[in-house]
LUMTORDO-834293 format. One record per residue (C-alpha): chain; x, y, z; residue number from 1; residue in one letter. Coordinates in Angstrom, 3 decimals. Layout:
<atoms>
  chain        xx        yy        zz    n  res
      A         X         Y         Z  NUM    A
...
</atoms>
This chain:
<atoms>
  chain        xx        yy        zz    n  res
      A     0.000     0.000     0.000    1    X
      A     2.822     2.410     0.836    2    X
      A     4.323     1.881    -2.613    3    X
      A     0.963     2.654    -4.239    4    X
      A     0.736     5.958    -2.365    5    X
      A     4.259     6.875    -3.411    6    X
      A     3.500     6.058    -7.041    7    X
      A     0.403     8.279    -6.957    8    X
      A     2.400    11.123    -5.433    9    X
      A     5.084    10.722    -8.097   10    X
      A     2.472    10.911   -10.859   11    X
      A     1.178    14.164    -9.427   12    X
      A     4.616    15.730    -9.064   13    X
      A     5.629    14.569   -12.540   14    X
      A     2.614    16.175   -14.202   15    X
      A     3.370    18.956   -16.738   16    X
      A     4.157    22.236   -14.989   17    X
      A     3.645    25.904   -15.854   18    X
      A     4.680    29.300   -14.561   19    X
      A     6.999    30.337   -17.390   20    X
      A     8.874    33.576   -16.726   21    X
      A     9.902    36.355   -19.068   22    X
      A    11.766    39.433   -17.896   23    X
      A    11.699    43.173   -18.382   24    X
      A    14.894    44.756   -19.623   25    X
      A    17.458    45.727   -17.031   26    X
      A    16.402    43.465   -14.141   27    X
      A    17.830    40.464   -12.320   28    X
      A    16.243    37.032   -11.806   29    X
      A    14.078    38.463    -8.998   30    X
      A    12.771    41.267   -11.198   31    X
      A    14.778    43.922    -9.323   32    X
      A    16.429    46.603   -11.443   33    X
      A    20.148    46.216   -12.074   34    X
      A    22.745    48.933   -11.414   35    X
      A    23.962    51.143   -14.237   36    X
      A    26.584    49.459   -16.378   37    X
      A    25.520    45.910   -15.473   38    X
      A    25.103    43.249   -18.147   39    X
      A    21.495    42.210   -18.627   40    X
      A    21.297    38.450   -17.881   41    X
      A    18.119    37.923   -19.934   42    X
      A    18.715    39.909   -23.131   43    X
      A    21.596    39.545   -25.565   44    X
      A    22.643    41.665   -28.516   45    X
      A    22.675    39.043   -31.276   46    X
      A    23.276    41.409   -34.204   47    X
      A    24.579    44.961   -34.530   48    X
      A    26.690    47.276   -36.694   49    X
      A    30.429    47.281   -36.052   50    X
      A    30.406    44.107   -33.969   51    X
      A    28.753    45.219   -30.712   52    X
      A    27.509    42.406   -28.461   53    X
      A    26.659    39.855   -27.336   54    X
      A    26.413    41.667   -24.001   55    X
      A    23.586    44.164   -23.572   56    X
      A    24.365    46.761   -20.922   57    X
      A    22.126    48.713   -18.573   58    X
      A    22.593    52.274   -19.816   59    X
      A    23.965    54.734   -17.264   60    X
      A    21.310    57.217   -16.206   61    X
      A    21.707    60.715   -14.763   62    X
      A    23.457    61.835   -17.958   63    X
      A    22.829    61.938   -21.713   64    X
      A    20.573    60.458   -23.136   65    X
      A    18.468    60.771   -19.954   66    X
      A    19.234    64.480   -19.730   67    X
      A    19.450    66.739   -22.805   68    X
      A    22.866    67.344   -24.342   69    X
      A    21.543    70.665   -25.588   70    X
      A    18.662    72.494   -23.867   71    X
      A    15.317    71.436   -25.256   72    X
      A    16.519    68.185   -26.838   73    X
      A    14.245    65.137   -26.308   74    X
      A    15.487    62.557   -23.810   75    X
      A    14.886    58.900   -23.001   76    X
      A    12.170    57.850   -20.603   77    X
      A    13.640    57.659   -17.088   78    X
      A    14.606    54.260   -15.706   79    X
      A    12.430    52.777   -12.967   80    X
      A    12.498    50.091   -10.298   81    X
      A    10.865    47.520   -12.624   82    X
      A    12.709    48.113   -15.918   83    X
      A    15.700    49.923   -17.362   84    X
      A    17.148    50.825   -20.732   85    X
      A    19.691    48.479   -22.269   86    X
      A    22.057    49.154   -25.140   87    X
      A    25.236    48.045   -26.889   88    X
      A    27.316    50.196   -24.494   89    X
      A    26.737    51.380   -20.950   90    X
      A    27.670    55.020   -21.570   91    X
      A    25.432    56.582   -24.212   92    X
      A    27.794    59.542   -24.522   93    X
      A    30.376    57.339   -26.239   94    X
      A    28.161    56.558   -29.258   95    X
      A    29.358    59.433   -31.431   96    X
      A    27.839    58.949   -34.843   97    X
      A    26.034    55.822   -33.686   98    X
      A    26.768    53.849   -35.681   99    X
      A    23.388    53.777   -37.400  100    X
      A    21.834    50.483   -38.394  101    X
      A    19.943    47.571   -36.872  102    X
      A    20.512    46.313   -33.334  103    X
      A    18.730    43.053   -32.471  104    X
      A    18.136    42.324   -28.790  105    X
      A    16.957    38.788   -28.027  106    X
      A    15.385    37.097   -25.039  107    X
      A    14.073    33.538   -24.738  108    X
      A    11.439    31.671   -22.764  109    X
      A    10.199    28.084   -22.588  110    X
      A     6.695    26.740   -23.139  111    X
      A     5.362    23.251   -22.557  112    X
      A     3.149    21.518   -25.101  113    X
      A     0.136    22.316   -22.909  114    X
      A     0.923    26.040   -22.832  115    X
      A     1.535    26.779   -26.515  116    X
      A    -2.118    27.065   -27.504  117    X
      A    -2.987    29.680   -24.868  118    X
      A     0.257    31.665   -24.631  119    X
      A     0.107    35.444   -24.973  120    X
      A     2.633    38.240   -24.596  121    X
      A     1.422    41.649   -23.488  122    X
      A     3.684    44.595   -22.897  123    X
      A     5.059    47.956   -23.891  124    X
      A     8.366    49.193   -25.231  125    X
      A    10.400    52.268   -25.968  126    X
      A    13.298    52.277   -28.409  127    X
      A    15.877    54.519   -30.012  128    X
      A    14.829    54.659   -32.758  129    X
      A    12.121    52.558   -34.444  130    X
      A    11.681    48.876   -33.593  131    X
      A    10.078    45.654   -34.808  132    X
      A     9.265    42.531   -32.800  133    X
      A     9.946    39.033   -34.135  134    X
      A     8.808    35.784   -32.499  135    X
      A    10.756    32.718   -33.572  136    X
      A    11.996    34.588   -36.627  137    X
      A     8.551    35.752   -37.770  138    X
      A     7.580    39.423   -37.874  139    X
      A     4.684    39.947   -35.438  140    X
      A     3.688    43.302   -36.910  141    X
      A     4.307    44.849   -33.481  142    X
      A     6.833    47.541   -32.624  143    X
      A     7.333    51.298   -32.635  144    X
      A     7.779    53.568   -35.628  145    X
      A     8.073    57.252   -36.389  146    X
      A    10.540    59.889   -37.495  147    X
      A    14.137    60.557   -36.577  148    X
      A    13.185    61.405   -32.983  149    X
      A    11.257    58.161   -32.499  150    X
      A    10.527    56.320   -30.176  151    X
      A    12.349    56.865   -26.911  152    X
      A    10.253    59.434   -25.048  153    X
      A     7.059    57.366   -24.826  154    X
      A     5.893    53.759   -24.638  155    X
      A     4.264    51.785   -27.447  156    X
      A     2.063    48.858   -26.445  157    X
      A     2.159    45.414   -28.056  158    X
      A     0.252    42.141   -27.875  159    X
      A     1.312    38.788   -29.367  160    X
      A    -1.118    35.856   -29.346  161    X
      A     0.288    33.445   -31.957  162    X
      A     3.531    32.038   -33.318  163    X
      A     4.570    30.192   -30.174  164    X
      A     6.276    26.783   -30.194  165    X
      A     6.891    24.031   -27.698  166    X
      A    10.255    24.402   -25.994  167    X
      A    12.495    27.447   -26.410  168    X
      A    10.887    30.528   -27.980  169    X
      A    13.038    33.396   -29.306  170    X
      A    11.722    36.944   -28.957  171    X
      A    13.734    39.507   -30.950  172    X
      A    13.474    43.279   -30.768  173    X
      A    15.063    44.766   -33.909  174    X
      A    15.925    48.399   -33.177  175    X
      A    16.908    50.674   -36.066  176    X
      A    19.221    53.495   -35.038  177    X
      A    18.655    56.376   -37.457  178    X
      A    21.679    58.124   -38.974  179    X
      A    22.196    61.669   -37.686  180    X
      A    25.681    62.322   -39.025  181    X
      A    29.217    61.315   -38.049  182    X
      A    29.625    63.794   -35.191  183    X
      A    26.287    63.636   -33.368  184    X
      A    25.675    61.664   -30.200  185    X
      A    23.500    58.805   -31.437  186    X
      A    22.924    56.056   -28.845  187    X
      A    20.811    52.981   -29.587  188    X
      A    18.677    51.488   -26.848  189    X
      A    15.704    49.360   -25.853  190    X
      A    13.313    49.401   -22.929  191    X
      A    10.762    46.576   -22.503  192    X
      A     8.124    45.803   -19.886  193    X
      A     6.453    42.498   -20.670  194    X
      A     4.210    39.802   -19.242  195    X
      A     3.623    36.246   -20.430  196    X
      A     0.443    34.310   -19.722  197    X
      A     0.136    30.649   -20.647  198    X
      A    -2.770    28.692   -19.173  199    X
      A    -2.300    24.914   -19.486  200    X
      A    -4.960    23.116   -21.457  201    X
      A    -7.804    21.433   -19.592  202    X
      A    -6.297    17.957   -20.013  203    X
      A    -3.379    18.964   -17.813  204    X
      A    -5.663    20.138   -15.032  205    X
      A    -7.711    16.968   -15.290  206    X
      A    -4.564    14.849   -15.114  207    X
      A    -3.267    16.674   -12.047  208    X
      A    -6.632    16.624   -10.297  209    X
      A    -7.064    12.902   -10.987  210    X
      A    -3.625    12.117    -9.557  211    X
      A    -4.300    14.275    -6.514  212    X
      A    -7.675    12.671    -5.802  213    X
      A    -6.246     9.187    -6.318  214    X
      A    -3.397     9.900    -3.955  215    X
      A    -5.761    11.352    -1.352  216    X
      A    -8.093     8.351    -1.609  217    X
      A    -5.259     5.868    -1.228  218    X
      A    -3.841     7.858     1.665  219    X
      A    -7.174     7.710     3.504  220    X
      A    -7.419     3.987     2.864  221    X
      A    -3.866     3.473     4.079  222    X
      A    -4.533     5.567     7.201  223    X
      A    -7.718     3.614     7.884  224    X
      A    -5.874     0.298     7.610  225    X
      A    -3.205     1.533     9.995  226    X
      A    -5.802     2.504    12.586  227    X
      A    -7.513    -0.867    12.226  228    X
      A    -4.247    -2.676    12.869  229    X
      A    -3.511    -0.650    15.992  230    X
      A    -7.000    -1.056    17.515  231    X
</atoms>
């Protein structure tokens, strides 16, 4: 009887699990913002002009591009306790002339077979400059676009409800840094706040509930037998 109870408990613990995590930019594994200059552990720079990467750095705040280089110039949204800007370098003042071009920041997350059908990403981003979001190499149609002064002083929302796969999913943010000339300060950067929901399909809940009820029933029977033997 004891072996039967243990088998039932094992079946319950071995059932498919959920609770997949995806992270904002510029935070640690606990979701706490990283210090300026730190390497983001969840986002990598997989492609960039002039060989930047793979490290993506938390951009130093309290200076340009968070404060205007010239009075009246637009600045990046301020960092917060739940997300921070990341870029190819920590000090935005060093990116003289850019270089312009495409910077692709990538993060990954895992989904079980039972989560793929209900997975959804909901979030908002800011980027310097325009950006596009790709899931597993496919353009989602989400991102931020505008002129040369886009899109770092406000958030753009996004929602992704398809294109997920079982196992590792790749989420790429392709940021295009617009050319402003060889002598201008032209940092590239990305700021993302994101949430992933993935509700397991009903069969998973049924499986877990069945195992739990079976284990509870066998436990009661085992306890009853033990009491009978001691009476």
